[in-house]
C-alpha angles and dihedrals in degrees: 000000000000123000118224111231118230134177131039120320105194124212106249133203124243116232112229132200123231089267089055094249118134115273096216098185091044091050091049091049089051090050092051092048091050092049092048091049104035116019146228110042151320135232122215131192095015133074098022092059096249092117091079093045102049115080121243089242092054091048090053091048090049092051092047091051091044091054089070094059126089091226094058093113090059093061127084123189129205122232101214117138138162092206123105091199 
């Protein structure tokens, strides 16, 4: 059975490394801090424009890492991509 989401899911920033690759653990720490401070949920790779800048491989790695956290059901991810592959 599906759960209907309610409340505010805030757009969240992606943490990047010096080489501009996604810092997955840093991004997950940021998500956890936001949830602890503010609430209901966070959205990554969507409304801030990062969806088109983060590679498909990094998005997959993020989702795989996220799946190991208890707060995984409070995170939404965008599907934007500039790739035709």
